[in-house]
C-alpha positions in Angstrom: 191.8 -151.9 192.5 191.2 -149.5 190.3 188.5 -146.6 190.2 187.8 -143.1 190.6 189.3 -140.7 193.2 186.7 -138.6 194.2 189.1 -136.1 196.1 190.6 -135.6 192.9 190.4 -132.2 191.1 188.3 -132.8 187.9 190.0 -132.4 184.7 188.7 -130.6 181.5 188.1 -133.2 178.8 188.4 -130.2 176.2 188.0 -131.9 173.2 184.7 -133.5 174.4 183.3 -130.1 175.7 184.2 -128.6 172.2 182.2 -131.6 170.7 179.5 -131.1 172.6 179.1 -127.1 172.4 179.2 -127.7 168.7 176.4 -130.1 168.6 174.4 -127.9 170.6 175.2 -125.1 168.0 174.4 -127.4 165.4 171.3 -128.0 166.7 170.6 -124.4 167.5 171.1 -123.5 164.0 169.0 -126.2 162.5 166.2 -124.9 164.9 166.6 -121.3 163.8 167.2 -122.8 160.1 163.9 -125.0 160.1 161.8 -122.4 162.0 163.1 -119.5 159.0 162.3 -122.1 156.5 158.5 -122.8 157.8 158.0 -119.1 158.7 159.1 -118.3 155.0 156.9 -121.2 153.6 154.3 -119.8 155.9 154.6 -116.1 154.6 155.4 -117.7 151.1 152.0 -119.8 151.1 149.9 -116.6 152.9 152.0 -114.3 150.0 150.7 -117.2 147.1 147.0 -116.7 149.1 147.2 -113.2 148.8 148.6 -112.9 145.3 146.5 -115.4 143.8 144.7 -114.0 140.8 141.4 -114.4 139.5 140.5 -113.1 135.8 137.9 -111.5 133.8 137.2 -109.9 131.0 136.7 -106.2 130.3 135.3 -103.6 128.0 136.5 -100.0 127.8 136.6 -97.7 124.9 135.4 -100.1 122.5 138.2 -102.4 123.2 138.7 -105.7 125.2 141.2 -106.5 127.8 141.6 -108.5 131.0 141.6 -107.2 134.6 142.3 -109.1 137.8 140.1 -109.4 141.1 141.9 -105.7 142.0 140.6 -104.6 139.1 143.9 -103.8 137.6 144.7 -104.6 133.8 146.6 -107.9 133.4 146.0 -107.5 129.7 145.7 -104.2 128.3 142.3 -103.4 126.2 143.4 -103.3 122.7 141.6 -106.3 121.1 138.6 -105.6 119.1 137.0 -108.8 119.6 136.1 -110.1 123.3 139.0 -111.9 125.1 137.5 -115.3 126.6 138.6 -116.2 130.0 137.2 -119.9 130.2 138.7 -120.1 133.7 139.2 -117.2 136.4 141.8 -119.1 138.2 144.1 -119.8 135.1 145.8 -117.1 133.5 145.1 -118.4 130.0 142.9 -116.1 127.4 141.7 -116.7 123.9 142.2 -113.8 121.5 140.3 -113.2 118.3 142.2 -110.8 115.8 142.1 -110.4 111.8 138.3 -110.5 111.4 137.3 -109.8 108.1 133.3 -109.8 108.5 132.7 -109.6 104.7 134.4 -113.5 104.0 133.4 -114.3 108.2 137.3 -115.2 108.8 139.4 -115.1 111.5 142.4 -115.9 113.7 142.7 -116.6 116.9 145.1 -117.1 119.8 146.0 -118.3 123.5 148.1 -115.7 125.4 149.2 -115.9 128.9 149.1 -113.2 131.7 152.3 -111.5 130.4 150.6 -111.2 126.8 153.1 -114.2 125.3 151.5 -116.5 122.6 151.1 -119.8 123.6 151.0 -123.2 121.8 152.4 -121.9 118.8 153.6 -125.3 117.4 150.0 -125.4 116.4 147.9 -123.6 113.6 145.3 -123.2 116.0 144.4 -123.5 119.7 141.1 -122.7 121.2 138.9 -123.1 124.0 135.8 -125.5 123.6 132.1 -124.0 124.3 129.3 -125.6 125.6 125.7 -124.8 126.1 123.2 -126.4 128.8 119.6 -126.5 128.3 118.8 -123.0 128.7 121.5 -121.7 126.5 123.9 -121.0 129.1 127.0 -120.7 128.2 130.4 -122.3 129.8 133.9 -123.2 128.4 134.9 -126.7 128.8 137.9 -126.3 132.1 141.6 -127.5 131.5 141.0 -128.7 127.5 142.1 -126.9 124.4 141.1 -127.9 121.0 144.4 -127.6 118.5 144.5 -128.0 114.7 147.4 -129.0 112.9 147.6 -129.7 109.2 143.9 -129.6 109.1 143.3 -131.8 111.9 142.1 -131.9 115.3 143.4 -132.7 118.8 143.1 -131.6 122.1 145.8 -130.6 125.0 145.3 -129.5 128.4 146.3 -126.0 129.5 149.8 -127.0 130.3 150.3 -127.8 126.6 150.3 -131.5 127.1 148.6 -133.5 124.5 145.5 -135.3 125.3 144.7 -136.0 121.7 146.6 -136.7 119.0 145.7 -134.2 116.1 143.7 -136.7 114.0 140.4 -136.1 113.9 138.2 -134.0 111.4 136.3 -132.3 114.3 136.0 -132.2 118.0 133.3 -130.6 119.7 131.4 -130.5 123.5 128.3 -132.7 123.9 125.9 -130.4 125.0 125.2 -129.6 128.5 127.3 -132.3 129.5 130.7 -131.3 131.1 134.2 -133.2 129.9 132.5 -134.9 127.3 133.4 -134.3 123.6 132.2 -135.7 120.1 135.1 -136.8 118.0 134.4 -137.3 114.4 136.7 -139.2 112.0 135.9 -140.2 108.2 132.1 -139.1 108.6 131.9 -141.5 112.1 131.4 -139.8 115.4 132.2 -140.9 119.0 133.3 -139.7 122.3 136.6 -138.3 124.1 136.8 -137.4 127.8 138.6 -134.7 129.2 141.5 -137.0 129.5 141.7 -137.9 126.1 140.3 -141.3 126.2 137.4 -142.6 123.9 134.8 -143.6 126.1 132.4 -144.5 123.1 134.0 -146.0 119.9 134.2 -143.7 116.6 131.5 -145.6 114.6 128.1 -143.9 114.6 125.9 -141.2 112.7 125.1 -139.3 115.7 125.6 -139.0 119.5 123.0 -137.3 121.8 123.2 -136.8 125.6 120.7 -139.2 127.7 119.9 -136.0 130.2 121.4 -132.9 131.4 125.0 -133.6 132.3 124.8 -137.4 132.5 128.3 -138.6 131.9 127.9 -142.3 132.3 125.2 -143.0 129.5 124.6 -141.8 125.9 122.2 -142.0 123.1 123.8 -143.4 119.9 122.4 -143.7 116.5 123.6 -145.5 113.5 123.4 -145.5 109.9 119.9 -146.7 109.7 118.7 -144.2 112.2 118.2 -146.6 114.9 119.0 -145.7 118.3 120.7 -147.6 121.3 122.5 -146.5 124.8 126.3 -146.4 125.1 127.6 -146.7 128.3 130.8 -144.3 129.8 133.4 -147.6 129.7 132.5 -148.1 125.8 130.1 -151.0 126.1 126.8 -151.1 124.8 123.6 -151.2 127.0 120.9 -151.0 124.8 121.5 -152.0 121.1 120.5 -149.8 118.1 117.1 -151.3 117.8 114.7 -148.2 118.7 113.0 -145.6 116.7 113.8 -143.3 119.3 115.0 -143.3 122.9 114.1 -140.0 125.4 116.6 -138.4 127.0 115.6 -139.6 130.6 117.0 -142.4 132.4 117.1 -143.8 136.1 118.5 -147.0 137.4 118.9 -148.3 133.6 115.6 -147.6 133.1 114.8 -146.4 129.6 111.9 -144.9 127.5 112.0 -146.2 124.2 109.7 -145.9 120.7 109.2 -149.0 118.6 106.4 -149.1 116.1 105.3 -145.8 116.5 104.6 -146.5 120.4 106.6 -145.5 123.6 107.6 -148.6 126.0 109.2 -148.7 128.8 112.2 -151.1 129.3 115.5 -151.9 131.1 119.0 -153.4 129.3 117.7 -157.4 130.5 114.0 -156.5 129.6 113.0 -157.4 133.1 110.9 -154.1 132.9 108.6 -154.0 129.7 106.1 -151.7 130.0 103.9 -151.3 126.1 100.6 -150.5 127.4 98.4 -147.9 129.6 99.7 -144.3 128.1 100.5 -142.3 125.2 103.6 -141.0 126.2 106.2 -141.0 129.5 106.8 -137.6 130.6 110.0 -138.4 133.1 110.8 -140.9 135.7 109.9 -140.4 139.1 112.3 -142.6 141.4 111.1 -146.1 140.8 107.9 -144.9 139.1 106.5 -143.0 135.9 104.7 -139.8 135.0 102.6 -140.7 132.1 100.2 -139.1 129.4 96.9 -140.7 129.0 94.3 -139.0 126.7 95.8 -135.7 127.4 96.0 -136.1 131.2 98.4 -137.1 133.4 99.2 -139.7 136.1 101.7 -142.2 137.7 102.2 -145.9 137.0 104.8 -148.3 138.5 107.3 -150.6 137.1 104.2 -153.4 136.9 102.3 -150.6 134.8 100.1 -150.6 137.6 98.0 -147.0 138.3 99.3 -145.5 141.0 98.0 -142.1 140.4 95.2 -141.7 138.3 95.6 -139.9 135.0 93.1 -136.9 135.9 95.5 -134.3 136.1 96.4 -131.3 133.5 100.3 -131.2 134.9 101.9 -133.6 137.1 105.9 -133.0 138.1 107.5 -135.0 140.2 109.4 -133.4 143.3 110.5 -135.7 145.9 109.9 -139.1 147.7 106.4 -139.8 146.8 105.7 -136.3 146.3 104.2 -134.5 143.1 103.3 -131.0 142.2 99.9 -131.5 140.3 97.5 -128.7 138.3 93.9 -129.6 138.0 91.1 -126.9 137.3 94.1 -123.9 136.7 94.9 -124.4 140.2 98.4 -126.3 141.8 99.0 -128.3 144.6 100.9 -131.0 145.7 99.8 -134.7 146.1 101.7 -138.1 146.9 101.3 -141.6 145.5 98.4 -142.3 147.5 96.4 -139.5 145.4 96.3 -137.6 148.9 96.4 -133.9 148.7 99.4 -132.8 150.8 99.5 -128.8 149.8 95.8 -127.6 148.5 94.9 -127.1 144.9 94.9 -122.9 145.8 97.9 -121.5 144.1 98.3 -120.0 140.6 102.0 -121.2 140.3 103.9 -123.9 142.4 107.3 -125.1 142.1 109.8 -127.3 144.0 113.4 -126.1 144.1 115.9 -128.8 144.4 118.7 -126.1 145.4 117.2 -125.8 148.8 114.2 -128.3 149.0 111.5 -126.2 149.4 108.1 -125.2 147.5 107.5 -121.7 146.1 104.0 -121.0 145.6 102.1 -117.9 144.6 98.6 -116.7 144.2 98.1 -113.8 141.5 99.8 -110.5 142.5 101.0 -111.4 146.1 104.3 -112.5 147.4 105.4 -115.7 147.2 104.5 -118.4 150.0 107.8 -120.6 150.9 106.8 -124.0 152.0 109.4 -126.8 153.7 109.2 -130.3 152.5 106.9 -131.1 155.4 104.4 -128.8 153.7 104.8 -126.1 156.3 104.2 -122.3 155.5 107.5 -120.9 156.7 107.7 -117.7 155.1 106.2 -115.0 152.5 108.9 -113.6 150.5 111.3 -113.9 147.5 114.1 -116.0 147.2 117.1 -113.9 146.1 119.8 -116.5 146.1 120.3 -120.0 147.5 123.9 -121.0 148.2 124.2 -124.5 148.8 128.0 -124.5 149.5 128.0 -122.2 152.1 124.3 -123.3 153.4 122.2 -120.3 153.1 119.0 -118.8 151.3 118.8 -115.3 150.9 115.1 -113.8 151.0 113.7 -110.5 150.6 110.6 -110.4 153.2 109.4 -107.5 154.7 111.0 -105.3 152.4 114.4 -106.6 153.6 117.0 -109.1 152.8 117.2 -111.8 155.3 119.4 -114.8 155.8 118.3 -118.3 156.5 119.8 -121.7 156.8 118.0 -124.7 155.4 116.0 -125.2 158.7 114.6 -121.8 158.2 116.5 -120.6 161.1 117.2 -117.0 160.7 120.8 -115.7 160.6 122.6 -112.6 160.4 125.0 -111.5 157.6 128.2 -111.8 160.5 127.4 -115.9 160.8 126.8 -116.1 156.7 129.7 -114.3 155.6 132.6 -114.6 158.8 135.6 -113.6 156.7 133.7 -110.3 155.5 135.2 -106.9 156.6 132.5 -105.3 156.1 128.6 -105.9 156.7 125.4 -104.5 155.1 123.2 -102.8 157.7 120.2 -100.4 157.7 118.9 -97.8 159.7 116.0 -95.5 159.5 115.6 -96.7 155.7 119.3 -95.7 154.7 122.1 -98.6 154.0 125.5 -98.3 155.6 128.0 -100.8 156.8 129.1 -102.1 160.2 132.1 -104.6 161.0 132.2 -107.6 163.2 131.9 -105.8 166.3 129.1 -104.3 165.4 130.8 -100.9 164.7 129.9 -98.5 161.9 132.3 -98.2 159.0 130.0 -96.4 156.4 127.4 -94.2 157.5 123.8 -95.0 156.7 123.5 -92.4 153.6 122.5 -95.0 150.7 119.4 -96.0 149.0 120.5 -99.5 148.3 123.6 -101.6 148.7 124.9 -105.2 148.4 126.9 -107.7 150.8 130.7 -107.5 150.2 131.6 -109.8 147.3 134.7 -112.3 147.4 136.9 -109.6 146.0 136.2 -107.2 149.1 134.1 -104.8 147.2 130.6 -103.6 147.9 128.0 -101.8 145.4 126.0 -98.7 146.8 123.4 -96.6 145.4 122.5 -93.3 146.1 120.1 -91.4 143.8 119.6 -94.1 141.5 123.0 -94.6 140.7 125.5 -97.0 141.6 129.3 -97.1 142.9 131.6 -98.9 144.1 133.6 -99.1 148.2 136.5 -100.9 149.0 137.0 -103.6 151.8 137.7 -100.5 154.3 134.5 -98.7 153.2 136.4 -96.2 151.0 135.1 -94.6 147.9 136.5 -96.4 144.9 133.8 -94.9 142.6 131.3 -92.6 143.3 127.6 -93.7 142.5 127.8 -93.1 138.5 125.7 -95.7 136.9 122.2 -96.3 136.6 122.2 -99.9 135.7 118.4 -100.5 135.3 118.5 -103.2 132.9 121.2 -104.9 135.1 120.5 -108.4 136.7 123.6 -108.4 138.6 125.0 -105.3 140.6 128.8 -106.4 141.2 131.6 -104.4 141.2 135.4 -104.9 140.9 136.8 -101.8 141.7 135.5 -99.1 139.2 134.4 -102.1 136.6 130.7 -102.8 137.0 129.5 -106.1 135.7 127.6 -106.0 132.5 124.5 -105.5 131.8 124.3 -109.0 129.9 125.2 -112.1 132.5 125.5 -114.6 130.4 128.4 -112.9 128.5 130.2 -112.5 132.0 132.5 -109.6 131.8 132.9 -106.1 133.5 133.0 -102.6 131.9 132.8 -99.0 132.7 130.2 -98.4 129.9 126.2 -98.0 131.1 
C-alpha cells in the first residue's frame, strides 16, 4: 500500500517554494504599486483641487487683464478694452481690439490662459450676452457665437459645432438662460444651448413667456397675431390673439381678443372673459385682477374670492397676499381675513427666504415668518439658500440665522474657513475655529472670509486686505464709499459697479 512515510525527513521542493515566493512578491509589489497609484491619484486630485483656478477681469493703469483667485496675473493688463470672463471656472476670455470709435468698428478674439487665440477658423468668435428684467447682465455658459462668410453659428467652449454657420443672426432670448433667437431669411425661431431647434424658424418675433421660462414662448406671426409655442417644437396656442401677457402657470394664459383680456387654457376648458378689466398675475390656481382701478382675486370659474377693493395686491404663497389699502400694507388670505395688520408703510414677501419684511417710517424693518410671527428687527444683508442661512444686521451687529430663525455662529455657517470675524469692545478682529485670537481687535469694520481666503478690513475709514492666515496683504488704503460690495482678492478690490464684475486697484 503506498503512502507517505511520516518518519522520513521532508524534502524541500525548491521549484514550488520559488513559485510561492515569486507569487508573494508579485502580490506585495502589486499592493505597493496600487497603494502608490491610489496615493498619487489622491494627491493629484488634491493638487487639482488646490490648483483649480478661478478667473476675473482686472483693471489697472488704464489697461485690462485677467487675474486668478490668488490675485496673480493670468493675462497681463495690456488691453484697452475690458476682457470678458463669461465663466469664472473656465480659462476662456474675450478681448476687443483695434477699436475705431469714429466708424464704430472693432475686432474681437477669444484667448486662453496662455494668451493663445482660439477658434481661428472662424472670422468672428464672441460670447453671448443676456439681460434679465432688472438689466442685470450675464454671459451664456459654454456657448460661443461664431461667424464665417457672413453667416453665424454656435460652438461650445471646447470648439465643438452646435449650429452650422448658416444663420443671419443669433442672440439670447432676454431673461431666459440657454435659449437663443436664430434668424434666417427674415424669420426667427429658437435654439437651445445644445444646438437643437426647439421652435421652428418661421415667425416674425419671439418673446419670453415669463422670466427664465424655458418651456413656453410667445410667438408672433406676420399678421402680428400672438400664440404660444412649447420647447418641444409644438404649438400650444395658435397665433390668434392681439396680445398674450408674459405670465403662465399650469398651461393657463392671459390673452387679449377684440380689445378685452380673457383667461384661457389650451383646451378652452378655462375661459373667463368677464368681471375684470385686466389680469395682473396668476396666483396658484387663482388670478389677481384689476377692476375699476382696484385689485381683487377670482378663481378659474370667474368667481370672486377677494373683492376688488385694494389699492395693491400681490401674491405671496399658499392662500396669502400682500395688500395695500388706505396707504398702509398688510397681509390677507383668500377668505379676505387679515393675517398681518395694515399698519406698515412698506411690506414685501421674500421668496428666497420665505419671510416678510415690513417697515414703518424710518424704523428698522420687522422680519416676520410665514406663520405671521414677528421674529426679529433688523436689515437682511444676505440670503444664502445653498448654505442655508440669513445674515441680518440687528442690534448694531451682523448675526446669522438658519431658515427657522435659530441663531448660528459664523463657525457653524462657514466650517471650512480659517478666519472668523469677531467683535470686542467695538473693534473687529479674527479668531480661528478653536476661538483663539488670530488677528487683534484693531479694525473699525471687517468682513467674513471670502471663498478665496481673503478678508476685508477697515481702519480709519479705509479698506485693506488680509490673507487666510491673517497676514496683511494690503494696508487699509481705499475708502470705497460708493461700493455696494466690499471684497478683495489680494491687493485687488471689487469694482464700484457691481454689475461690471471686475477687480481693480483704482479707487
